[in-house]
C-alpha positions as CSV (number, residue, x, y, z in Angstrom):
1,M,-100.9,-57.3,38.0
2,K,-97.2,-57.4,38.6
3,S,-95.9,-57.9,42.1
4,D,-93.3,-56.0,43.5
5,F,-91.9,-57.9,46.6
6,K,-89.5,-55.0,47.5
7,K,-92.8,-53.2,48.4
8,L,-94.9,-56.1,49.8
9,I,-92.1,-57.3,52.2
10,P,-91.3,-54.8,54.8
11,S,-87.8,-56.2,55.5
12,Y,-86.6,-54.9,52.0
13,S,-86.4,-51.4,53.3
14,A,-83.9,-50.1,55.7
15,T,-82.8,-46.6,56.8
16,K,-79.0,-45.2,56.7
17,G,-77.7,-44.5,60.0
18,T,-80.2,-46.4,61.8
19,F,-80.3,-50.0,63.2
20,S,-83.6,-51.5,63.3
21,L,-84.9,-54.8,64.5
22,V,-87.2,-56.4,61.9
23,S,-89.1,-59.9,61.8
24,V,-88.2,-61.2,58.4
25,P,-90.7,-64.0,57.1
26,P,-89.6,-67.3,55.5
27,I,-88.6,-66.5,52.0
28,R,-87.7,-68.9,49.2
29,Y,-84.5,-68.3,47.1
30,L,-82.5,-69.6,44.4
31,K,-79.2,-70.3,46.0
32,I,-75.5,-71.0,45.0
33,D,-72.5,-71.6,47.2
34,G,-68.8,-70.6,46.7
35,S,-65.8,-69.3,48.5
36,G,-63.1,-66.6,47.8
37,D,-62.7,-63.1,46.5
38,P,-65.9,-62.0,44.8
39,N,-63.7,-59.6,42.6
40,T,-61.4,-62.4,41.2
41,A,-62.9,-65.8,42.1
42,E,-64.2,-67.7,38.8
43,S,-66.8,-69.6,41.0
44,Y,-68.4,-66.1,41.9
45,K,-68.5,-65.0,38.1
46,D,-70.0,-68.6,37.3
47,A,-72.5,-68.1,40.2
48,L,-73.8,-64.9,38.8
49,S,-73.9,-66.2,35.2
50,T,-76.1,-69.2,36.6
51,L,-78.4,-67.5,38.9
52,Y,-80.0,-64.8,36.7
53,P,-81.0,-66.8,33.6
54,V,-82.7,-69.2,35.8
55,A,-84.5,-66.3,37.7
56,Y,-85.6,-64.8,34.4
57,K,-86.7,-68.0,33.0
58,L,-89.0,-68.6,36.2
59,K,-90.2,-65.0,35.8
60,F,-91.3,-65.4,32.4
61,F,-92.8,-68.9,33.0
62,S,-94.8,-67.6,35.8
63,K,-96.0,-64.7,33.9
64,G,-97.0,-66.8,30.9
65,E,-98.0,-70.1,32.3
66,L,-99.2,-69.3,35.8
67,G,-100.7,-65.9,35.1
68,Q,-98.8,-64.2,38.0
69,D,-96.1,-61.8,37.0
70,Y,-93.4,-60.2,39.4
71,G,-90.3,-58.2,39.2
72,V,-87.2,-60.1,39.6
73,M,-85.7,-59.4,42.9
74,P,-82.2,-57.9,43.7
75,L,-79.2,-60.0,44.3
76,E,-78.7,-61.2,47.8
77,A,-75.8,-62.8,49.6
78,L,-74.9,-64.5,52.8
79,W,-71.3,-64.0,53.7
80,W,-69.0,-65.7,56.4
81,A,-65.6,-66.7,57.5
82,D,-64.1,-69.0,60.0
83,D,-62.9,-65.7,61.7
84,M,-65.6,-63.0,61.0
85,D,-62.9,-60.2,61.6
86,A,-61.8,-61.4,58.1
87,F,-65.2,-59.9,56.9
88,T,-65.8,-56.9,59.3
89,S,-62.5,-55.3,59.9
90,A,-59.6,-57.2,58.2
91,R,-61.6,-57.5,54.9
92,D,-59.5,-60.4,53.7
93,K,-61.7,-61.6,50.8
94,S,-59.7,-64.4,50.0
95,L,-61.1,-66.2,53.3
96,W,-64.7,-65.4,52.6
97,D,-67.4,-68.1,51.9
98,W,-70.6,-67.1,50.4
99,T,-74.2,-67.9,49.1
100,L,-75.7,-66.0,46.3
101,M,-79.5,-65.8,46.3
102,N,-82.3,-64.5,44.4
103,M,-85.9,-64.3,45.9
104,V,-88.5,-66.3,44.2
105,P,-92.3,-66.2,44.9
106,D,-94.0,-69.1,47.2
107,W,-96.0,-70.4,44.0
108,I,-92.8,-71.3,42.3
109,T,-92.4,-75.2,42.9
110,Q,-89.4,-77.4,42.9
111,E,-90.9,-78.8,39.5
112,H,-90.9,-75.2,38.0
113,F,-87.4,-74.8,39.1
114,E,-86.2,-77.9,37.7
115,A,-87.9,-77.2,34.5
116,A,-86.3,-73.9,34.2
117,C,-82.8,-75.2,34.9
118,S,-83.5,-77.9,32.0
119,L,-84.4,-75.1,29.6
120,V,-81.4,-73.0,30.4
121,A,-79.1,-75.9,30.3
122,R,-80.0,-76.4,26.8
123,K,-78.6,-72.8,25.9
124,G,-75.3,-73.7,27.6
125,A,-75.1,-70.2,29.2
126,A,-75.1,-71.2,32.8
127,P,-71.9,-72.6,34.0
128,A,-72.8,-73.8,37.6
129,L,-76.2,-75.3,37.3
130,E,-75.1,-78.2,39.3
131,R,-74.4,-76.0,42.3
132,L,-77.9,-74.1,41.9
133,R,-80.7,-75.0,44.5
134,L,-84.3,-73.9,45.5
135,E,-84.4,-73.5,49.2
136,P,-86.2,-71.7,52.1
137,L,-84.5,-69.4,54.4
138,E,-85.9,-68.6,57.9
139,E,-84.2,-65.7,59.5
140,G,-86.8,-64.3,61.9
141,L,-85.6,-61.7,64.3
142,S,-82.9,-59.6,62.7
143,V,-81.0,-56.4,62.9
144,Q,-80.6,-54.4,59.7
145,T,-79.6,-51.0,58.3
146,L,-79.0,-49.3,54.9
147,H,-75.5,-48.6,53.8
148,V,-74.7,-46.3,51.2
149,G,-71.3,-46.3,49.4
150,P,-68.7,-48.7,48.4
151,Y,-69.0,-52.2,49.7
152,D,-65.4,-51.8,51.2
153,D,-66.7,-49.1,53.3
154,E,-69.3,-51.5,55.3
155,G,-66.6,-52.8,57.8
156,P,-67.1,-49.9,60.5
157,V,-70.9,-50.2,60.0
158,L,-70.9,-53.9,60.6
159,D,-68.3,-53.5,63.8
160,E,-70.8,-51.0,65.2
161,M,-73.9,-53.3,64.6
162,H,-72.0,-56.6,65.9
163,H,-70.1,-55.1,68.8
164,R,-72.4,-52.3,70.1
165,F,-75.9,-52.3,68.8
166,I,-76.6,-56.2,69.0
167,P,-75.0,-56.5,72.6
168,E,-76.7,-53.3,73.9
169,Q,-80.1,-54.9,73.1
170,S,-79.4,-58.1,75.1
171,L,-79.2,-60.1,71.6
172,T,-76.8,-62.4,70.3
173,M,-75.9,-63.3,66.6
174,T,-77.4,-66.4,65.1
175,G,-77.6,-66.7,61.2
176,R,-75.1,-65.6,58.7
177,H,-74.5,-61.9,57.7
178,H,-76.9,-61.1,55.0
179,E,-76.7,-58.3,52.2
180,I,-79.2,-57.1,49.7
181,Y,-78.0,-55.1,46.9
182,L,-80.5,-52.7,45.9
183,G,-78.0,-51.0,43.2
184,D,-76.2,-52.4,40.2
185,P,-72.6,-51.8,40.6
186,R,-72.1,-52.1,36.9
187,R,-74.3,-48.9,36.4
188,T,-74.1,-47.0,39.7
189,A,-71.2,-45.2,41.1
190,P,-69.7,-46.6,44.3
191,E,-70.4,-43.9,46.5
192,K,-74.2,-44.1,45.4
193,L,-74.7,-47.9,45.9
194,R,-77.4,-48.9,48.5
195,T,-77.1,-52.1,50.4
196,I,-79.3,-53.6,53.0
197,L,-77.0,-55.0,55.8
198,R,-78.6,-57.7,58.0
199,Q,-77.7,-59.8,60.8
200,P,-80.1,-62.6,62.3
201,V,-80.3,-62.5,66.1
202,A,-81.9,-64.0,69.2
203,P,-82.2,-62.9,72.8
204,V,-79.3,-63.6,75.2
205,P,-80.4,-66.7,77.3
206,E,-80.9,-65.6,80.9
């Protein structure tokens, strides 16, 4: 039976126009870091070209060798900048840092990951394998919402999340801004793109 983690993990669901508090479980990801404008930075293109060959190699290994099939999960990313206004309001993409991510099940081990990387390397189609790693992420309590529309229209939503909703709930931001891309920009009109916007938080100390 094929596992669909988008349905099995509640935090992969969000509602447009609503900020929700969710508890995100520890999740393991393929991760690759970089910086710069995702539309123009060669490092971003290399990261994408590396992440998915390994993700699919792990999926087919899991199905064939471990007898556990699952759907490859959507692209995710952590985003930050020294001045977060460069991300939320100014949208100066040249100042952005990022970690591209793809979730993998808990049963995928470091040994499985290294074997998949070796197989992908033999084909010479993954230009940034040395930057790829398998690592857990623990976000815990988080605020999230669903954004529908172009990525460049996220700014006002993030501004409201960061400067209105989170303070009103007596919370403070902790981890990095997290996006989950439920639509493929290569096949989906910008106005129909669906993106979960997430911000880890913690109670404000009394």
